[in-house]
N, C-alpha and C positions, 0 to 999 in steps of 0.2 A: 918314846921320846919322839919329838917332832922332827921329821926330816925335812931340811930346807933345800933351796936351790943353790946351785953353784955361784950364783951372783951374791948371795949372802956372805959367801966366804972370800969375796974380793978377787975371785978369778974372772976371766973375760967371758962376756955373756955368750952363751951357746945358743943355736936355734933349738926351739922347743917343740917337742912332739906330744900331742894330746892324745891319750889312750882313752877311748870312750867306751863305757861298759854299761849296759842297762840290766841285764839279767833277764830281760824279756826278748826271747829270740824266735817266737812263734811268727808265723804270718799274721800280720795285724788284721787283716781282712776276715780271716777265719777265727780270730781270738779276741775281737773287739768286746770290751767289757769284762775281760778276765782281769784277775788280780795284778795290779801294777801295770795295766796296759798303757795308761797315760805317759809313763816314762819313755815309751817309745817315741811319742811326739815331742816330749821334752828334750830328748837326746838329738833329735833331728833339728829342733829349733835352735840349739846351742852350737850345733856343728858348723852353721854358717858363720856365726861370729867367731868361733874359735879359728876357723880356716884363714881368717885375716890377721891373726896373731901368730900363728904357727902351723904346722901340718897336723893332720888328724888321722887317727887309725880307730876303726871301729873293731872291737874284739868282741867275740861271741862267747869266750869262756874265759874265766880267770887264770886257767892253766896255761893261756897264751901269753900271759904278762912277761914272765921271765925270759922267754925266747924273744919277744918283742923288744924287750929291754936290751938284751944283749946285742941285737941287730942295730939299734938305734945308737948305743954307745959306740960300737964300731964306727958308725957314721959320723961320730961327732956331735950327736944331739943329746939333749937330757930330756927326759919324759915326766908327764905329769898324768896320773891316772884319775879320771872323772867317773865316779860311779853314780849312776843315775838311778836311785833306789833309795828306800827308807834306810835309816841308818842301822837298824837290827839285821839287814841283809848284806851290809858292806863288810868287805874284808878288814881285819883290824891291823894286819901288817902287810907291808909291801916294801920292795926295794927303792921305790921312788914316792915323791910326795903323792897324797891322796886327798881329793876333795870329794866328799859325799854331796851331791847335789839333790835336795830333797825337798818335798813339800809337806806342810803340816797344818792342820786347821783346827785343833782342839785348844784348850785353855793351858795346857802344860805339856812338857815332853815326858815320855816314859823315864822314870827314875827308879825303877825297880826291876830286880832280876826275877824272871819266871821261866818255866820250863828249862831251868839249869843252863841257860843260855846267857853269858855275861853281855852280850851285845844287846839284849832286851832292855838294858839299862843304857840308854842313848849317851849318857855322860861319859861312859867308859869308851865308847866308839870315838866321840869327839876328841876325848883326851889323847886317844892313840894317833889320830889323824892330825891333830893340832890346828885344824881349820875346817871350815864348811862353807858351803854355798847353799842359801835357803831361796825358795822362789818367792818369798814375800818378807815384808818387814815384820809382820805379825810372828812368823816362825823365827826370824833372826832375834826378835826381842826375847822370846821365850828361851832360846839358846844362851843369851847373855845372862838371863836370870839364873840359870841352871849352872852355868860355867863361870860366871864372873863377867864384869863388864868389860873387860880387856880382852875377851876371847875373840879371835879374828874369825867372825862369821859375816859373810857378806849377802845382802839381800839383792838378788839379781833375777828379773822376770825373764821368762823365755822370749827370746826375740821372734817377732812376727815378720813374715815376708812382706816386702814393699808393695806387692800387687793388691794386698788387702787395704793398705792406706789409699791407693789409687781408686779403689772401688766408691769411696765416699767423697770424691772431689765435686760432684754434683749435688746440690741440696734438693729435698723433696722429690726424689726419683722413684720412690716406691708407689704405693696405693694400687699397684696392678703387677702382674708379673706371671711367668711360668717357670714351674720347677720341674725337675726330673730326677729320677732315681733308678738305678739298675737293681731293683729288688721288689720290695712289697710294699704296698700303699694302702691305707684305710682312710676312708672319707666319709664322713657322717651324711654329706650331701648326696653322694653317689650310691651308697651302700644301704641307706636306711638306718633308723635310729635304734632299733631293738634287736641286735645280734645276740644269739646265745653265746657265740664267740665272734670276735671281729671278723668280718668278711674280707678276706684279702685278695689282691690280684694274684693270679698263680704264676708259678715258675714255669718255664717252658724247656724242652728237651729238644734242642735243635739237631739237624742233621750235622754230619762231620764237618761240613763246611757251611756254616750258618750264614744267613744273611742278617743284617741289623734287625732287631726286633723292637718295634715301637707300639705302645698301647695308650691310647689318649682316655683321659678321665673326663667325662662330661660335666659341665658346670651345673646342669639341670637335667630333669629326667628325659630320656630319649623316647621316641615313639614306641620302641619294643618294650622299654622298662614301664612306660606309662600305662601299656596294655596289661601288664602283669599286676597281680595283686600285690599290695604292700606286704613287707614281712610282718609276720604276727609276733607280738610280744610274747615272751616266755611266761609260762604259767607263774602264778604267785607262789605255789609250793616250791617250784624250782628255784626261784630267786631267793626265797626265804632260806632254803637249804643252802645255797651258796653263800649267803651273807652270813649265816650261823657257822658254817665250816670256817670261813675266813677269820671270824672273830675268836673261834675256839683255838684255831691255830696261833692267833696273835697272843692269847692268853697262855697258852702252853709255853711259848717262847720267852714271854716276860716274866712269868710267875712260877712256872712249874719246872722248866728245863734245869735251872741252875741248882734245883733242890735233889736231882736224880743223879744216880752214879752214871759215870761217863759211859760205861758199857751199855746201860739201859737207853741213854739218849742216842748212841750210835745205832742200836736196833731199831728204836722208834724212827730215825731218819731213813734207815734202809728200807723199812716197811712203807714210809711215806712216799719215797721215790718210786718204789714198785708199784703202788697204788695209782700214782700219777701216770706211769707208763702204761698200765693196764687200761686205766679210763680213757687215755687218748687213742689207744688201739681199738677199744670196743665202741668209741664214740660213733654213732652213724653218721654218714656224710650228710651235710646240709642240702636239703631238698629245695628245688625252686619250681617256678610254674611250668606247665607243660610247654615243651618247645614248639614254637610256630615255625614249621618249615618254610613258610612263605616270608618270614621276617628276617631281616639281617642278624648276624651273630652280634650278641650284646657286646658292648665295648668292655664291660667289667664283669666276667664270669665269676661264679662263686668258687672259692678255694676248695679244690677236691683234697681227698687224703694225700699224704705226702707220697710222691711217686717213687718207685723203687729205682735205684741207680741202674743205668743201662752200660753194659760192659763196653769200654772203648769210647764212650762218649760223655764228655763233661757237661753237666747241666749249666745253663746260662741264664740268669734272671733277665726278664724282659725290661725294656726301658720304659718305665712309667712317666708320663707327663700329666700335670695337672696345672689348670689356670687358676690364679688367685686374683681376688679383687677386694676392694674395701681396704680396712686397717688389719695388718697381719702382724701376729705376735709369733715369735719363734723361740723355741728352746732345744739346746742339744744336750743330752745328758745320758747316762747309764742308768736305766730303769732298775737295775738290780741293786744299785747303791742308795740305801734308806736315807742318806744325808741329803740327797737331791730333792726330796719332799715333793715329788710331782704330783701327788694327790691334791695337795692344796692348790697348786698351780691349776690343775684342770677343775676342781670343783669352785674356785673362786672365779675363774673365766666363765664358767657357765652360769653361774649366779649373777655376775656382773653384766653379762650380754644375752641373758635368756631370751630377750624379746627382739634382738637385733640380729638380722640375717647377713649383715654385710661386714661382719667381724670373723676373722679365722685365728685359730690357734695352731701351729704346726709344731708338732713334737717330733723331733729326729731322735730315735731310740739307738744310743750307742752300745749296742750288745748284739753278739752274733746269734743269740738264741731267742727266738720270737717268744717262747714260752715263759720267759721271764716277766712279761709284762701283759700279754694279751688277756689272761683271764681277768686280771684286777681292772683292766681297761674297760672290757665288757661289763663288769659289775658296776664300776662307777658310772658309765654312760648310761646303764638302765635305770640307776637310781636317781640320776640327775635329770631324767625327763620330767616335763617337756622343756627343750630349749630350741632356739631358732639359730644360733650362732653355730659356726662350723668348726668341726675338730678333723684335723688331718694327722695321721701318724704315719711316719716313714721309717722303714726298716731295710737296711742295706748299706753297701759302701757307696760314699759320694766321692768322685774324684775332684780335682780342683775347680774345674769348669762348672760342675754340678753344685758344688758347694758355694762357688761364687755366685751363681744364679740364685740359689736359696737367699743368700746375704741380700742381693739387689731386691728381691721381692718382699723383704722384711722391712716393717716400720719400727718394731721394737724387739729387743731381746729380753727375755723373762728368765730370772733366777730366782728360785724359791728355796735355796739349800739352808740347811741348818749350820753348815760350816763348810769353808772352801779353802783347799790348799793353793789354788791359782785360779781356776776356771778358764782354761784356753779358749773355748768357744765364745764366752762372753767378751773376752779381750778381742777375738777375731772380729766379732760383729761391731764393736764399739770402734776398733780402728778403721771400719769402713763407715763411720759416721752414723751408727745405728745407736740411738739413745736406749737406755736400759730401764727395767723394772726390776730392782735388786736390793737387798740390805747392804749395808756398809760394814759388815763385821769381817773378822779373820783377813784372808788374803785380799778380799774385796775392798777393805778399807784403803788400800794403796791407790785405787783409781776410780771408785764410786763416790760421787758427790751429788749435791743437788743441782749442779750446773749442768751435769750430764745424764742424770737418772731420776726416776721417781723413787726415792729412798724408801724401804720398807721399814716398819717397826718390828721389834723383836725383844724377847727376854732371853733368860739363860736357864738351863736344865742340866741336870747331872747326866753323864754319859760315860761309857767305857772307852778304853783305848782299843781300836778296832782289831789289832792282832793279839790282844791279851786273851788267851783261851780261858782265863779265869771269870771273864764277864763281870769284874768289879768295877764299881763306880769310883773312878780315880781322876775324871777330868769333867769338863763342862763343854756344851755346844748351846746352840742358839735356837729358840723356839719362835717361829714366826708368828705374828699377829695376822690373823686371817682377814680380819675386816680391813686392815691397812692395804692388803693386797688387793681386795675388791675396790677400795677407793682409788688405788694407783691404776687399776685398769680403766676405771671410768674417767679419771682425770687425764690419763694419757690420750684416751681416744678423743676426748674433747679438745686437747691441745693440737693433736694431729690435724682435726678437720677445721677447727676454727681459728687456729692461731700459728699459721705456717711459719711466721718469723721465729716464733720462741722455738719451735721444733727444729728448725735449721740452726739456730743457736745452739741447742742442746747436741745436735749432731757433730757440730764443729767442735765444741768442748769435748766430746767423747773422743774424736779423732786426735785432737791435740794432746790429750792426757796419755793416750796411747803412744804417741810419738816420742812423749817425754819419759815414758816408762820402759817400752819394749821395742823400739826401733833398733836395727842392728847397730848403727853407730853408737847409741847410748849404752847398749848391752856390751859391745866390744871394749868400750873404755873402761866399764866396771869390771869386766873380766880381767883386762890388763892390769888394772889397780889391784885386784884381789891377788893375781899370781905374783906381782912384785912385793905385796905387803906380807904375804903368809910366809 
């Protein structure tokens, strides 16, 4: 039975305390890309808007709810529990009203029970709560289809900070810039086009009282690097083996794994992980040219094997800086999430601009483990040769200033996902007046249109619910048309250079739709309405 607020029973209004819980309690810098990590950012975004309605308390465990409720009731306040998580992870019962705040990107919500958990059927969770908040109109519509048109589900996007809206107040301010990251950086212009594994700038182990560490990435070859021989391409046999191994793995996952007993698939997975670890340990270090003692140290040394931890000293990543010029395209995504479809993003970019050296694609990888993408990145770059456009990959944590610098240096944001529950990075760049290249399906339909983006074409295909261990086709997602992505790259480049008025108009339209969708005042009003109506 749905629990309501005291206002519903005619009693005087009481101050409201919002209990905020995401279930993701790890350090986000160390767990970036892990399951449900994005709800950390969703909770933090909503907290600013909720603080203007009542007080907020972030709880780290559901076991804290009852004790917190008792204290708040003694203080004369009523509580509302907001669970920022998928519905199948949310508590079904609580002593106070519960809102599940969730994102969903597929064509229907889970409506079957599996693994003997009633919550796997989301309709049961929504029926117990009696209300819900989705992050998009797409998800809200699916809930109404499953629960009935009158079910109180409220589509409310994550509020964005005002600083992002201020970044886009000046038109046409990109086409050059400098970005920095305290982590690892791979640049095809600085490191060469034929790495067996991407060549990364190394971490450093400072003294106990470290000075600021900075390393610059050259735009072109230095005297030291030009004297050295260019990196040799890997042998055809090695590349063929890598490609064959990749497609064999995809064939196993798509066609064979579901036919095998679970005990066999677990055993194969264990063997595969062990093989990967052994291969990384036994892999010889990348060799470079003989060191010239008369020449200065190179700005970008080759990445050595992982250093062993030093007792009592915490490893600190160096601050890497890289200068950008020309038209810059940026994407921020979790490379381990297959829905992001970053392979199409990279291949279409290299094909569209293979003869243009003044175009750059910056891919910020939102995952703490570099091994989730570096092998595939090396394989794709080797197979895409030759190309003259520039590819930069960033891996590490960006603070607000570094993230803002990345936005300022960007001309277009690129999204090639098969489905999206919200896509916070896309919204953040658009709020700073950066037009997009993106499809207008799922959650992106709320804010992507031809006024602010180059809209990609797509079809539909069968898919599975991502948390369903049965891997049964129960839902649909969208398959991007690769040719439309190539055309969008070329058209956007032409508009940026030849039609600055149209580019500026697209940026203003992007910023305006974000103000109307996810500014703090707009979200606060929607939250207040949801709380009063539920």
